[in-house]
Predicted model as a PDB file, atoms N, CA, C, CB and O in Angstrom, pLDDT in the B-factor column:
MODEL        1                                                                  
ATOM      1  N   UNK A   1       7.587  -7.772  20.297  1.00 88.00           N  
ATOM      2  CA  UNK A   1       5.770  -7.774  20.392  1.00 88.00           C  
ATOM      3  C   UNK A   1       6.165  -6.318  21.372  1.00 88.00           C  
ATOM      4  CB  UNK A   1       4.607  -9.622  21.458  1.00 88.00           C  
ATOM      5  O   UNK A   1       7.009  -6.051  22.227  1.00 88.00           O  
ATOM      6  N   UNK A   2       5.099  -5.632  20.740  1.00 92.00           N  
ATOM      7  CA  UNK A   2       4.596  -4.351  21.644  1.00 92.00           C  
ATOM      8  C   UNK A   2       3.279  -4.437  22.734  1.00 92.00           C  
ATOM      9  CB  UNK A   2       4.163  -3.203  20.560  1.00 92.00           C  
ATOM     10  O   UNK A   2       2.242  -5.087  22.598  1.00 92.00           O  
ATOM     11  N   UNK A   3       3.599  -3.752  23.605  1.00 96.00           N  
ATOM     12  CA  UNK A   3       2.150  -4.152  24.442  1.00 96.00           C  
ATOM     13  C   UNK A   3       1.580  -2.895  24.722  1.00 96.00           C  
ATOM     14  CB  UNK A   3       2.313  -5.018  25.960  1.00 96.00           C  
ATOM     15  O   UNK A   3       2.306  -1.902  24.665  1.00 96.00           O  
ATOM     16  N   UNK A   4       0.350  -2.784  25.025  1.00 96.00           N  
ATOM     17  CA  UNK A   4      -0.013  -1.473  25.466  1.00 96.00           C  
ATOM     18  C   UNK A   4       0.377  -0.801  26.681  1.00 96.00           C  
ATOM     19  CB  UNK A   4      -1.185  -1.450  25.500  1.00 96.00           C  
ATOM     20  O   UNK A   4       0.266  -1.329  27.787  1.00 96.00           O  
ATOM     21  N   UNK A   5       0.781   0.223  26.511  1.00 96.00           N  
ATOM     22  CA  UNK A   5       1.531   1.234  27.013  1.00 96.00           C  
ATOM     23  C   UNK A   5       3.065   1.270  26.948  1.00 96.00           C  
ATOM     24  CB  UNK A   5       1.177   1.312  28.222  1.00 96.00           C  
ATOM     25  O   UNK A   5       3.801   1.869  27.731  1.00 96.00           O  
ATOM     26  N   UNK A   6       3.389   0.609  25.999  1.00 97.00           N  
ATOM     27  CA  UNK A   6       4.723   0.485  25.466  1.00 97.00           C  
ATOM     28  C   UNK A   6       5.267   1.994  24.991  1.00 97.00           C  
ATOM     29  CB  UNK A   6       4.683  -0.602  24.205  1.00 97.00           C  
ATOM     30  O   UNK A   6       4.387   2.806  24.702  1.00 97.00           O  
ATOM     31  N   UNK A   7       6.512   2.375  24.904  1.00 95.00           N  
ATOM     32  CA  UNK A   7       6.929   3.588  24.257  1.00 95.00           C  
ATOM     33  C   UNK A   7       7.502   3.144  23.283  1.00 95.00           C  
ATOM     34  CB  UNK A   7       7.713   4.495  24.929  1.00 95.00           C  
ATOM     35  O   UNK A   7       8.400   2.310  23.390  1.00 95.00           O  
ATOM     36  N   UNK A   8       7.070   3.640  22.093  1.00 93.00           N  
ATOM     37  CA  UNK A   8       7.699   3.876  20.652  1.00 93.00           C  
ATOM     38  C   UNK A   8       8.447   4.861  20.448  1.00 93.00           C  
ATOM     39  CB  UNK A   8       6.851   4.031  19.684  1.00 93.00           C  
ATOM     40  O   UNK A   8       8.182   5.990  20.861  1.00 93.00           O  
ATOM     41  N   UNK A   9       9.682   4.502  19.652  1.00 93.00           N  
ATOM     42  CA  UNK A   9      10.517   5.367  19.452  1.00 93.00           C  
ATOM     43  C   UNK A   9      10.620   5.364  17.671  1.00 93.00           C  
ATOM     44  CB  UNK A   9      11.833   5.006  20.354  1.00 93.00           C  
ATOM     45  O   UNK A   9      10.429   4.306  17.071  1.00 93.00           O  
ATOM     46  N   UNK A  10      10.860   6.337  17.101  1.00 89.00           N  
ATOM     47  CA  UNK A  10      11.130   6.507  15.624  1.00 89.00           C  
ATOM     48  C   UNK A  10      12.796   6.705  15.642  1.00 89.00           C  
ATOM     49  CB  UNK A  10      10.211   7.934  14.910  1.00 89.00           C  
ATOM     50  O   UNK A  10      13.483   7.533  16.241  1.00 89.00           O  
ATOM     51  N   UNK A  11      13.155   5.637  14.764  1.00 92.00           N  
ATOM     52  CA  UNK A  11      14.459   5.430  14.852  1.00 92.00           C  
ATOM     53  C   UNK A  11      14.935   5.707  13.522  1.00 92.00           C  
ATOM     54  CB  UNK A  11      14.796   4.129  15.353  1.00 92.00           C  
ATOM     55  O   UNK A  11      16.126   6.011  13.465  1.00 92.00           O  
ATOM     56  N   UNK A  12      14.214   5.671  12.300  1.00 91.00           N  
ATOM     57  CA  UNK A  12      14.758   6.260  11.222  1.00 91.00           C  
ATOM     58  C   UNK A  12      13.526   6.334  10.126  1.00 91.00           C  
ATOM     59  CB  UNK A  12      16.064   5.433  10.755  1.00 91.00           C  
ATOM     60  O   UNK A  12      12.622   5.525  10.331  1.00 91.00           O  
ATOM     61  N   UNK A  13      13.384   7.200   8.999  1.00 89.00           N  
ATOM     62  CA  UNK A  13      12.257   7.176   8.417  1.00 89.00           C  
ATOM     63  C   UNK A  13      12.938   7.340   7.001  1.00 89.00           C  
ATOM     64  CB  UNK A  13      11.174   8.233   8.950  1.00 89.00           C  
ATOM     65  O   UNK A  13      13.351   8.418   6.573  1.00 89.00           O  
ATOM     66  N   UNK A  14      12.996   6.246   6.390  1.00 91.00           N  
ATOM     67  CA  UNK A  14      13.960   5.912   4.859  1.00 91.00           C  
ATOM     68  C   UNK A  14      13.330   6.651   3.951  1.00 91.00           C  
ATOM     69  CB  UNK A  14      14.012   4.250   4.188  1.00 91.00           C  
ATOM     70  O   UNK A  14      14.006   7.130   3.039  1.00 91.00           O  
ATOM     71  N   UNK A  15      11.552   6.962   4.022  1.00 93.00           N  
ATOM     72  CA  UNK A  15      11.157   7.502   3.015  1.00 93.00           C  
ATOM     73  C   UNK A  15      10.101   8.288   3.286  1.00 93.00           C  
ATOM     74  CB  UNK A  15      10.957   6.702   2.145  1.00 93.00           C  
ATOM     75  O   UNK A  15       8.996   7.891   2.916  1.00 93.00           O  
ATOM     76  N   UNK A  16      10.203   9.415   3.905  1.00 92.00           N  
ATOM     77  CA  UNK A  16       9.525  10.243   4.709  1.00 92.00           C  
ATOM     78  C   UNK A  16       7.951  10.826   3.851  1.00 92.00           C  
ATOM     79  CB  UNK A  16      10.678  11.474   5.099  1.00 92.00           C  
ATOM     80  O   UNK A  16       7.126  11.511   4.455  1.00 92.00           O  
ATOM     81  N   UNK A  17       7.802  10.472   2.636  1.00 94.00           N  
ATOM     82  CA  UNK A  17       6.628  11.111   1.649  1.00 94.00           C  
ATOM     83  C   UNK A  17       5.877   9.764   1.771  1.00 94.00           C  
ATOM     84  CB  UNK A  17       7.097  11.687  -0.180  1.00 94.00           C  
ATOM     85  O   UNK A  17       4.764   9.814   1.247  1.00 94.00           O  
ATOM     86  N   UNK A  18       6.130   8.813   2.215  1.00 95.00           N  
ATOM     87  CA  UNK A  18       5.569   7.317   2.249  1.00 95.00           C  
ATOM     88  C   UNK A  18       4.783   7.121   3.822  1.00 95.00           C  
ATOM     89  CB  UNK A  18       7.044   6.074   2.039  1.00 95.00           C  
ATOM     90  O   UNK A  18       5.379   6.655   4.793  1.00 95.00           O  
ATOM     91  N   UNK A  19       3.889   7.401   3.840  1.00 92.00           N  
ATOM     92  CA  UNK A  19       3.144   7.442   5.198  1.00 92.00           C  
ATOM     93  C   UNK A  19       1.953   6.219   5.337  1.00 92.00           C  
ATOM     94  CB  UNK A  19       2.394   9.008   5.335  1.00 92.00           C  
ATOM     95  O   UNK A  19       1.125   6.380   4.440  1.00 92.00           O  
ATOM     96  N   UNK A  20       1.689   5.263   6.042  1.00 92.00           N  
ATOM     97  CA  UNK A  20       1.000   4.148   6.287  1.00 92.00           C  
ATOM     98  C   UNK A  20      -0.157   4.783   5.691  1.00 92.00           C  
ATOM     99  CB  UNK A  20       0.937   3.576   7.754  1.00 92.00           C  
ATOM    100  O   UNK A  20      -0.739   4.023   4.916  1.00 92.00           O  
ATOM    101  N   UNK A  21      -0.761   6.113   5.820  1.00 96.00           N  
ATOM    102  CA  UNK A  21      -2.105   6.891   5.435  1.00 96.00           C  
ATOM    103  C   UNK A  21      -2.011   6.756   4.060  1.00 96.00           C  
ATOM    104  CB  UNK A  21      -2.267   8.504   5.896  1.00 96.00           C  
ATOM    105  O   UNK A  21      -2.926   6.104   3.558  1.00 96.00           O  
ATOM    106  N   UNK A  22      -1.017   7.261   3.176  1.00 97.00           N  
ATOM    107  CA  UNK A  22      -0.908   7.134   2.015  1.00 97.00           C  
ATOM    108  C   UNK A  22      -0.703   5.961   1.475  1.00 97.00           C  
ATOM    109  CB  UNK A  22      -0.204   7.800   1.706  1.00 97.00           C  
ATOM    110  O   UNK A  22      -1.230   5.731   0.387  1.00 97.00           O  
ATOM    111  N   UNK A  23      -0.154   5.284   1.909  1.00 96.00           N  
ATOM    112  CA  UNK A  23      -0.494   3.898   1.253  1.00 96.00           C  
ATOM    113  C   UNK A  23      -1.852   3.208   1.367  1.00 96.00           C  
ATOM    114  CB  UNK A  23       0.404   2.943   1.779  1.00 96.00           C  
ATOM    115  O   UNK A  23      -2.523   2.708   0.464  1.00 96.00           O  
ATOM    116  N   UNK A  24      -2.074   3.277   2.488  1.00 97.00           N  
ATOM    117  CA  UNK A  24      -4.136   3.141   2.698  1.00 97.00           C  
ATOM    118  C   UNK A  24      -4.830   3.769   1.857  1.00 97.00           C  
ATOM    119  CB  UNK A  24      -4.922   3.820   4.081  1.00 97.00           C  
ATOM    120  O   UNK A  24      -5.761   3.187   1.301  1.00 97.00           O  
ATOM    121  N   UNK A  25      -4.515   5.184   1.556  1.00 97.00           N  
ATOM    122  CA  UNK A  25      -5.432   5.837   0.676  1.00 97.00           C  
ATOM    123  C   UNK A  25      -5.045   5.452  -1.063  1.00 97.00           C  
ATOM    124  CB  UNK A  25      -5.303   7.544   1.057  1.00 97.00           C  
ATOM    125  O   UNK A  25      -6.003   5.452  -1.836  1.00 97.00           O  
ATOM    126  N   UNK A  26      -4.142   5.246  -1.425  1.00 97.00           N  
ATOM    127  CA  UNK A  26      -3.687   4.557  -2.787  1.00 97.00           C  
ATOM    128  C   UNK A  26      -4.120   2.868  -2.752  1.00 97.00           C  
ATOM    129  CB  UNK A  26      -1.840   4.744  -2.957  1.00 97.00           C  
ATOM    130  O   UNK A  26      -4.537   2.247  -3.730  1.00 97.00           O  
ATOM    131  N   UNK A  27      -3.974   2.479  -1.798  1.00 95.00           N  
ATOM    132  CA  UNK A  27      -4.445   1.112  -2.098  1.00 95.00           C  
ATOM    133  C   UNK A  27      -5.926   0.741  -1.775  1.00 95.00           C  
ATOM    134  CB  UNK A  27      -3.589   0.189  -1.364  1.00 95.00           C  
ATOM    135  O   UNK A  27      -6.229  -0.404  -2.112  1.00 95.00           O  
ATOM    136  N   UNK A  28      -7.011   1.565  -1.125  1.00 95.00           N  
ATOM    137  CA  UNK A  28      -7.970   1.065  -0.712  1.00 95.00           C  
ATOM    138  C   UNK A  28      -8.996   2.375  -1.075  1.00 95.00           C  
ATOM    139  CB  UNK A  28      -7.750   0.522   0.749  1.00 95.00           C  
ATOM    140  O   UNK A  28     -10.225   2.302  -1.104  1.00 95.00           O  
ATOM    141  N   UNK A  29      -8.388   3.285  -1.277  1.00 97.00           N  
ATOM    142  CA  UNK A  29      -9.506   4.921  -1.301  1.00 97.00           C  
ATOM    143  C   UNK A  29      -9.275   5.204  -2.756  1.00 97.00           C  
ATOM    144  CB  UNK A  29      -8.883   6.649  -0.123  1.00 97.00           C  
ATOM    145  O   UNK A  29     -10.272   5.008  -3.451  1.00 97.00           O  
ATOM    146  N   UNK A  30      -8.078   5.666  -3.458  1.00 97.00           N  
ATOM    147  CA  UNK A  30      -7.879   6.202  -4.461  1.00 97.00           C  
ATOM    148  C   UNK A  30      -7.331   5.243  -5.315  1.00 97.00           C  
ATOM    149  CB  UNK A  30      -7.234   7.246  -4.285  1.00 97.00           C  
ATOM    150  O   UNK A  30      -6.228   5.257  -5.862  1.00 97.00           O  
ATOM    151  N   UNK A  31      -8.397   4.241  -5.382  1.00 97.00           N  
ATOM    152  CA  UNK A  31      -7.364   2.822  -6.245  1.00 97.00           C  
ATOM    153  C   UNK A  31      -6.877   2.584  -7.769  1.00 97.00           C  
ATOM    154  CB  UNK A  31      -8.182   1.473  -6.170  1.00 97.00           C  
ATOM    155  O   UNK A  31      -6.280   1.597  -8.200  1.00 97.00           O  
ATOM    156  N   UNK A  32      -7.305   3.800  -8.511  1.00 97.00           N  
ATOM    157  CA  UNK A  32      -6.655   3.886  -9.921  1.00 97.00           C  
ATOM    158  C   UNK A  32      -6.063   5.144 -10.324  1.00 97.00           C  
ATOM    159  CB  UNK A  32      -7.621   3.589 -10.951  1.00 97.00           C  
ATOM    160  O   UNK A  32      -6.084   5.697 -11.423  1.00 97.00           O  
ATOM    161  N   UNK A  33      -5.514   5.505  -9.197  1.00 98.00           N  
ATOM    162  CA  UNK A  33      -4.702   6.977  -9.224  1.00 98.00           C  
ATOM    163  C   UNK A  33      -3.400   6.449  -9.810  1.00 98.00           C  
ATOM    164  CB  UNK A  33      -4.434   7.841  -7.558  1.00 98.00           C  
ATOM    165  O   UNK A  33      -2.562   5.796  -9.190  1.00 98.00           O  
ATOM    166  N   UNK A  34      -3.349   6.776 -10.939  1.00 98.00           N  
ATOM    167  CA  UNK A  34      -2.313   6.091 -12.094  1.00 98.00           C  
ATOM    168  C   UNK A  34      -1.099   6.971 -11.580  1.00 98.00           C  
ATOM    169  CB  UNK A  34      -2.767   6.353 -14.045  1.00 98.00           C  
ATOM    170  O   UNK A  34      -0.187   6.228 -11.942  1.00 98.00           O  
ATOM    171  N   UNK A  35      -0.690   7.670 -11.192  1.00 98.00           N  
ATOM    172  CA  UNK A  35       0.336   8.773 -10.642  1.00 98.00           C  
ATOM    173  C   UNK A  35       0.697   8.061  -9.569  1.00 98.00           C  
ATOM    174  CB  UNK A  35      -0.194  10.311 -10.251  1.00 98.00           C  
ATOM    175  O   UNK A  35       1.798   7.511  -9.584  1.00 98.00           O  
ATOM    176  N   UNK A  36      -0.094   7.944  -8.525  1.00 98.00           N  
ATOM    177  CA  UNK A  36       0.248   7.035  -7.399  1.00 98.00           C  
ATOM    178  C   UNK A  36       0.432   5.594  -7.309  1.00 98.00           C  
ATOM    179  CB  UNK A  36      -0.556   7.194  -6.620  1.00 98.00           C  
ATOM    180  O   UNK A  36       1.085   5.109  -6.385  1.00 98.00           O  
ATOM    181  N   UNK A  37      -0.090   4.901  -8.191  1.00 98.00           N  
ATOM    182  CA  UNK A  37       0.514   3.603  -8.662  1.00 98.00           C  
ATOM    183  C   UNK A  37       1.524   3.465  -9.219  1.00 98.00           C  
ATOM    184  CB  UNK A  37      -0.072   3.021  -9.342  1.00 98.00           C  
ATOM    185  O   UNK A  37       2.059   2.366  -9.077  1.00 98.00           O  
ATOM    186  N   UNK A  38       2.296   4.605 -10.177  1.00 98.00           N  
ATOM    187  CA  UNK A  38       3.208   4.349 -10.533  1.00 98.00           C  
ATOM    188  C   UNK A  38       4.478   4.657  -9.618  1.00 98.00           C  
ATOM    189  CB  UNK A  38       3.113   4.788 -11.584  1.00 98.00           C  
ATOM    190  O   UNK A  38       5.590   4.316 -10.022  1.00 98.00           O  
ATOM    191  N   UNK A  39       4.334   5.257  -8.466  1.00 98.00           N  
ATOM    192  CA  UNK A  39       5.004   5.513  -7.665  1.00 98.00           C  
ATOM    193  C   UNK A  39       4.962   4.756  -6.731  1.00 98.00           C  
ATOM    194  CB  UNK A  39       4.916   6.451  -7.425  1.00 98.00           C  
ATOM    195  O   UNK A  39       5.928   5.025  -6.017  1.00 98.00           O  
ATOM    196  N   UNK A  40       4.120   3.567  -6.117  1.00 98.00           N  
ATOM    197  CA  UNK A  40       4.177   2.707  -5.499  1.00 98.00           C  
ATOM    198  C   UNK A  40       4.728   1.458  -6.289  1.00 98.00           C  
ATOM    199  CB  UNK A  40       3.066   2.669  -4.955  1.00 98.00           C  
ATOM    200  O   UNK A  40       5.154   0.548  -5.578  1.00 98.00           O  
ATOM    201  N   UNK A  41       4.773   1.306  -7.450  1.00 98.00           N  
ATOM    202  CA  UNK A  41       5.160   0.084  -8.340  1.00 98.00           C  
ATOM    203  C   UNK A  41       6.487   0.437  -8.373  1.00 98.00           C  
ATOM    204  CB  UNK A  41       4.456  -0.120  -9.852  1.00 98.00           C  
ATOM    205  O   UNK A  41       7.150  -0.540  -8.722  1.00 98.00           O  
ATOM    206  N   UNK A  42       7.217   1.480  -8.145  1.00 97.00           N  
ATOM    207  CA  UNK A  42       8.487   1.958  -8.287  1.00 97.00           C  
ATOM    208  C   UNK A  42       9.345   2.225  -6.970  1.00 97.00           C  
ATOM    209  CB  UNK A  42       8.355   3.130  -9.038  1.00 97.00           C  
ATOM    210  O   UNK A  42      10.388   2.879  -6.959  1.00 97.00           O  
ATOM    211  N   UNK A  43       8.732   1.602  -5.820  1.00 96.00           N  
ATOM    212  CA  UNK A  43       9.084   1.954  -4.721  1.00 96.00           C  
ATOM    213  C   UNK A  43      10.173   0.510  -4.305  1.00 96.00           C  
ATOM    214  CB  UNK A  43       7.685   2.324  -3.802  1.00 96.00           C  
ATOM    215  O   UNK A  43       9.750  -0.582  -3.925  1.00 96.00           O  
ATOM    216  N   UNK A  44      11.158   0.761  -4.440  1.00 95.00           N  
ATOM    217  CA  UNK A  44      11.756  -0.611  -3.853  1.00 95.00           C  
ATOM    218  C   UNK A  44      11.446  -1.257  -2.594  1.00 95.00           C  
ATOM    219  CB  UNK A  44      13.049  -0.497  -3.728  1.00 95.00           C  
ATOM    220  O   UNK A  44      11.234  -2.465  -2.490  1.00 95.00           O  
ATOM    221  N   UNK A  45      11.427  -0.478  -1.703  1.00 94.00           N  
ATOM    222  CA  UNK A  45      11.118  -0.134  -0.094  1.00 94.00           C  
ATOM    223  C   UNK A  45      10.046  -1.192   0.408  1.00 94.00           C  
ATOM    224  CB  UNK A  45      10.429   1.547   0.143  1.00 94.00           C  
ATOM    225  O   UNK A  45       9.984  -1.789   1.483  1.00 94.00           O  
ATOM    226  N   UNK A  46       9.161  -1.241  -0.787  1.00 95.00           N  
ATOM    227  CA  UNK A  46       7.967  -2.050  -0.611  1.00 95.00           C  
ATOM    228  C   UNK A  46       8.044  -3.362  -0.661  1.00 95.00           C  
ATOM    229  CB  UNK A  46       7.088  -1.772  -1.433  1.00 95.00           C  
ATOM    230  O   UNK A  46       9.033  -3.895  -1.165  1.00 95.00           O  
ATOM    231  N   UNK A  47       7.237  -3.932  -0.259  1.00 95.00           N  
ATOM    232  CA  UNK A  47       7.260  -5.385  -0.357  1.00 95.00           C  
ATOM    233  C   UNK A  47       6.933  -5.798  -2.011  1.00 95.00           C  
ATOM    234  CB  UNK A  47       6.074  -6.029   0.765  1.00 95.00           C  
ATOM    235  O   UNK A  47       6.187  -5.056  -2.650  1.00 95.00           O  
ATOM    236  N   UNK A  48       7.420  -6.789  -2.537  1.00 97.00           N  
ATOM    237  CA  UNK A  48       7.332  -7.218  -3.908  1.00 97.00           C  
ATOM    238  C   UNK A  48       5.807  -7.213  -4.170  1.00 97.00           C  
ATOM    239  CB  UNK A  48       8.037  -8.669  -4.162  1.00 97.00           C  
ATOM    240  O   UNK A  48       5.357  -6.626  -5.154  1.00 97.00           O  
ATOM    241  N   UNK A  49       5.083  -7.807  -3.371  1.00 96.00           N  
ATOM    242  CA  UNK A  49       3.549  -8.056  -3.691  1.00 96.00           C  
ATOM    243  C   UNK A  49       2.762  -6.866  -3.841  1.00 96.00           C  
ATOM    244  CB  UNK A  49       2.860  -8.853  -2.613  1.00 96.00           C  
ATOM    245  O   UNK A  49       1.847  -6.853  -4.664  1.00 96.00           O  
ATOM    246  N   UNK A  50       3.035  -5.815  -3.099  1.00 96.00           N  
ATOM    247  CA  UNK A  50       2.531  -4.594  -3.335  1.00 96.00           C  
ATOM    248  C   UNK A  50       3.090  -3.827  -4.521  1.00 96.00           C  
ATOM    249  CB  UNK A  50       2.682  -3.890  -2.206  1.00 96.00           C  
ATOM    250  O   UNK A  50       2.319  -3.082  -5.126  1.00 96.00           O  
ATOM    251  N   UNK A  51       4.172  -3.919  -4.859  1.00 97.00           N  
ATOM    252  CA  UNK A  51       4.446  -3.451  -6.024  1.00 97.00           C  
ATOM    253  C   UNK A  51       3.525  -4.081  -7.552  1.00 97.00           C  
ATOM    254  CB  UNK A  51       5.943  -3.715  -6.010  1.00 97.00           C  
ATOM    255  O   UNK A  51       2.940  -3.499  -8.466  1.00 97.00           O  
ATOM    256  N   UNK A  52       3.764  -5.452  -7.246  1.00 97.00           N  
ATOM    257  CA  UNK A  52       2.956  -6.291  -8.037  1.00 97.00           C  
ATOM    258  C   UNK A  52       1.384  -5.709  -8.223  1.00 97.00           C  
ATOM    259  CB  UNK A  52       2.987  -7.719  -7.343  1.00 97.00           C  
ATOM    260  O   UNK A  52       0.754  -5.585  -9.274  1.00 97.00           O  
ATOM    261  N   UNK A  53       0.988  -5.411  -6.919  1.00 97.00           N  
ATOM    262  CA  UNK A  53      -0.333  -5.079  -7.297  1.00 97.00           C  
ATOM    263  C   UNK A  53      -0.695  -3.773  -7.689  1.00 97.00           C  
ATOM    264  CB  UNK A  53      -1.098  -5.374  -6.365  1.00 97.00           C  
ATOM    265  O   UNK A  53      -1.848  -3.492  -8.016  1.00 97.00           O  
ATOM    266  N   UNK A  54       0.346  -2.867  -7.669  1.00 98.00           N  
ATOM    267  CA  UNK A  54       0.216  -1.324  -8.658  1.00 98.00           C  
ATOM    268  C   UNK A  54       0.468  -1.603  -9.764  1.00 98.00           C  
ATOM    269  CB  UNK A  54       1.162  -0.068  -8.416  1.00 98.00           C  
ATOM    270  O   UNK A  54      -0.158  -0.970 -10.613  1.00 98.00           O  
ATOM    271  N   UNK A  55       1.260  -2.429 -10.148  1.00 98.00           N  
ATOM    272  CA  UNK A  55       1.720  -2.573 -11.518  1.00 98.00           C  
ATOM    273  C   UNK A  55       0.368  -3.491 -12.351  1.00 98.00           C  
ATOM    274  CB  UNK A  55       3.375  -3.462 -11.486  1.00 98.00           C  
ATOM    275  O   UNK A  55      -0.108  -3.330 -13.475  1.00 98.00           O  
ATOM    276  N   UNK A  56       0.103  -4.261 -11.503  1.00 97.00           N  
ATOM    277  CA  UNK A  56      -1.595  -4.812 -12.191  1.00 97.00           C  
ATOM    278  C   UNK A  56      -2.385  -3.925 -12.528  1.00 97.00           C  
ATOM    279  CB  UNK A  56      -2.596  -5.587 -11.268  1.00 97.00           C  
ATOM    280  O   UNK A  56      -2.734  -3.741 -13.694  1.00 97.00           O  
ATOM    281  N   UNK A  57      -2.858  -3.104 -11.317  1.00 97.00           N  
ATOM    282  CA  UNK A  57      -4.031  -2.057 -11.753  1.00 97.00           C  
ATOM    283  C   UNK A  57      -3.357  -1.372 -12.443  1.00 97.00           C  
ATOM    284  CB  UNK A  57      -4.815  -1.189 -10.747  1.00 97.00           C  
ATOM    285  O   UNK A  57      -4.248  -0.610 -12.820  1.00 97.00           O  
ATOM    286  N   UNK A  58      -2.163  -0.891 -13.099  1.00 98.00           N  
ATOM    287  CA  UNK A  58      -1.739   0.124 -14.339  1.00 98.00           C  
ATOM    288  C   UNK A  58      -2.203  -0.592 -15.217  1.00 98.00           C  
ATOM    289  CB  UNK A  58      -0.210   0.535 -14.667  1.00 98.00           C  
ATOM    290  O   UNK A  58      -3.028  -0.104 -15.990  1.00 98.00           O  
ATOM    291  N   UNK A  59      -1.821  -1.891 -15.337  1.00 98.00           N  
ATOM    292  CA  UNK A  59      -1.801  -2.719 -16.738  1.00 98.00           C  
ATOM    293  C   UNK A  59      -3.257  -3.209 -17.142  1.00 98.00           C  
ATOM    294  CB  UNK A  59      -0.798  -4.117 -16.607  1.00 98.00           C  
ATOM    295  O   UNK A  59      -3.638  -3.509 -18.274  1.00 98.00           O  
ATOM    296  N   UNK A  60      -4.022  -3.224 -15.897  1.00 97.00           N  
ATOM    297  CA  UNK A  60      -5.328  -3.699 -16.653  1.00 97.00           C  
ATOM    298  C   UNK A  60      -6.386  -2.356 -16.168  1.00 97.00           C  
ATOM    299  CB  UNK A  60      -5.955  -5.531 -16.030  1.00 97.00           C  
ATOM    300  O   UNK A  60      -7.555  -2.411 -16.550  1.00 97.00           O  
ATOM    301  N   UNK A  61      -6.039  -1.446 -15.521  1.00 97.00           N  
ATOM    302  CA  UNK A  61      -6.848  -0.441 -15.581  1.00 97.00           C  
ATOM    303  C   UNK A  61      -8.101  -0.476 -14.393  1.00 97.00           C  
ATOM    304  CB  UNK A  61      -7.324  -0.456 -17.008  1.00 97.00           C  
ATOM    305  O   UNK A  61      -8.935   0.425 -14.301  1.00 97.00           O  
ATOM    306  N   UNK A  62      -8.070  -1.662 -13.526  1.00 97.00           N  
ATOM    307  CA  UNK A  62      -9.348  -2.468 -12.753  1.00 97.00           C  
ATOM    308  C   UNK A  62      -8.598  -2.593 -11.407  1.00 97.00           C  
ATOM    309  CB  UNK A  62      -9.905  -4.199 -13.488  1.00 97.00           C  
ATOM    310  O   UNK A  62      -7.373  -2.472 -11.392  1.00 97.00           O  
ATOM    311  N   UNK A  63      -9.183  -2.793 -10.462  1.00 96.00           N  
ATOM    312  CA  UNK A  63      -9.125  -3.492  -9.506  1.00 96.00           C  
ATOM    313  C   UNK A  63      -9.340  -5.139  -9.153  1.00 96.00           C  
ATOM    314  CB  UNK A  63      -9.749  -2.868  -9.011  1.00 96.00           C  
ATOM    315  O   UNK A  63     -10.200  -5.758  -9.778  1.00 96.00           O  
ATOM    316  N   UNK A  64      -8.764  -5.615  -8.430  1.00 94.00           N  
ATOM    317  CA  UNK A  64      -9.143  -6.759  -8.084  1.00 94.00           C  
ATOM    318  C   UNK A  64     -10.290  -7.010  -7.421  1.00 94.00           C  
ATOM    319  CB  UNK A  64      -8.347  -7.188  -7.538  1.00 94.00           C  
ATOM    320  O   UNK A  64     -10.852  -6.068  -6.862  1.00 94.00           O  
ATOM    321  N   UNK A  65     -10.830  -8.286  -7.363  1.00 91.00           N  
ATOM    322  CA  UNK A  65     -12.273  -8.500  -6.659  1.00 91.00           C  
ATOM    323  C   UNK A  65     -11.758  -9.060  -5.274  1.00 91.00           C  
ATOM    324  CB  UNK A  65     -13.427  -9.695  -7.542  1.00 91.00           C  
ATOM    325  O   UNK A  65     -11.096 -10.027  -4.899  1.00 91.00           O  
ATOM    326  N   UNK A  66     -12.476  -7.827  -4.619  1.00 88.00           N  
ATOM    327  CA  UNK A  66     -12.376  -7.926  -3.016  1.00 88.00           C  
ATOM    328  C   UNK A  66     -13.125  -8.617  -2.386  1.00 88.00           C  
ATOM    329  CB  UNK A  66     -12.523  -6.873  -2.363  1.00 88.00           C  
ATOM    330  O   UNK A  66     -12.917  -8.855  -1.196  1.00 88.00           O  
ATOM    331  N   UNK A  67     -14.441  -9.217  -3.224  1.00 88.00           N  
ATOM    332  CA  UNK A  67     -15.263 -10.112  -2.567  1.00 88.00           C  
ATOM    333  C   UNK A  67     -15.099 -11.047  -1.860  1.00 88.00           C  
ATOM    334  CB  UNK A  67     -15.808 -10.517  -3.110  1.00 88.00           C  
ATOM    335  O   UNK A  67     -15.861 -11.307  -0.928  1.00 88.00           O  
ATOM    336  N   UNK A  68     -13.854 -11.884  -2.228  1.00 85.00           N  
ATOM    337  CA  UNK A  68     -13.737 -12.904  -1.553  1.00 85.00           C  
ATOM    338  C   UNK A  68     -12.842 -12.717   0.170  1.00 85.00           C  
ATOM    339  CB  UNK A  68     -13.057 -13.819  -2.646  1.00 85.00           C  
ATOM    340  O   UNK A  68     -12.891 -13.405   1.190  1.00 85.00           O  
ATOM    341  N   UNK A  69     -12.243 -11.718  -0.111  1.00 80.00           N  
ATOM    342  CA  UNK A  69     -11.399 -11.392   1.182  1.00 80.00           C  
ATOM    343  C   UNK A  69     -12.635 -10.503   2.229  1.00 80.00           C  
ATOM    344  CB  UNK A  69      -9.781 -10.243   0.680  1.00 80.00           C  
ATOM    345  O   UNK A  69     -12.426 -10.477   3.441  1.00 80.00           O  
ATOM    346  N   UNK A  70     -13.908  -9.798   1.644  1.00 86.00           N  
ATOM    347  CA  UNK A  70     -14.984  -9.105   2.286  1.00 86.00           C  
ATOM    348  C   UNK A  70     -15.939 -10.117   2.825  1.00 86.00           C  
ATOM    349  CB  UNK A  70     -15.675  -8.145   1.337  1.00 86.00           C  
ATOM    350  O   UNK A  70     -16.443 -10.133   3.948  1.00 86.00           O  
ATOM    351  N   UNK A  71     -16.116 -11.008   1.786  1.00 86.00           N  
ATOM    352  CA  UNK A  71     -17.347 -11.866   2.251  1.00 86.00           C  
ATOM    353  C   UNK A  71     -16.802 -13.398   2.982  1.00 86.00           C  
ATOM    354  CB  UNK A  71     -18.391 -12.197   0.748  1.00 86.00           C  
ATOM    355  O   UNK A  71     -17.567 -14.245   3.443  1.00 86.00           O  
ATOM    356  N   UNK A  72     -15.335 -13.490   2.952  1.00 81.00           N  
ATOM    357  CA  UNK A  72     -15.109 -14.648   3.871  1.00 81.00           C  
ATOM    358  C   UNK A  72     -14.893 -15.978   2.743  1.00 81.00           C  
ATOM    359  CB  UNK A  72     -16.571 -14.851   5.032  1.00 81.00           C  
ATOM    360  O   UNK A  72     -14.764 -17.160   3.061  1.00 81.00           O  
ATOM    361  N   UNK A  73     -14.896 -15.489   1.540  1.00 64.00           N  
ATOM    362  CA  UNK A  73     -15.185 -16.814   0.837  1.00 64.00           C  
ATOM    363  C   UNK A  73     -13.623 -17.090   0.429  1.00 64.00           C  
ATOM    364  CB  UNK A  73     -16.395 -16.709  -0.595  1.00 64.00           C  
ATOM    365  O   UNK A  73     -13.318 -18.106  -0.195  1.00 64.00           O  
TER     366      UNK A  73                                                      
ENDMDL                                                                          
END                                                                             
């Protein structure tokens, strides 16, 4: 667990080109960027569910319905 004031130290960066901000942008901003989605789909370091999400967006050309998550339904 990390508490306020704890010091964090980077130990390793396996995929330096893959930042949290890049993933956030792909998943929530540029949601149908096919080049980036292909990269996400092929990045074995990511959770399978994230790769499947990218594959689904590539296959359908559409973004999943966010309403239940946003509206709490």
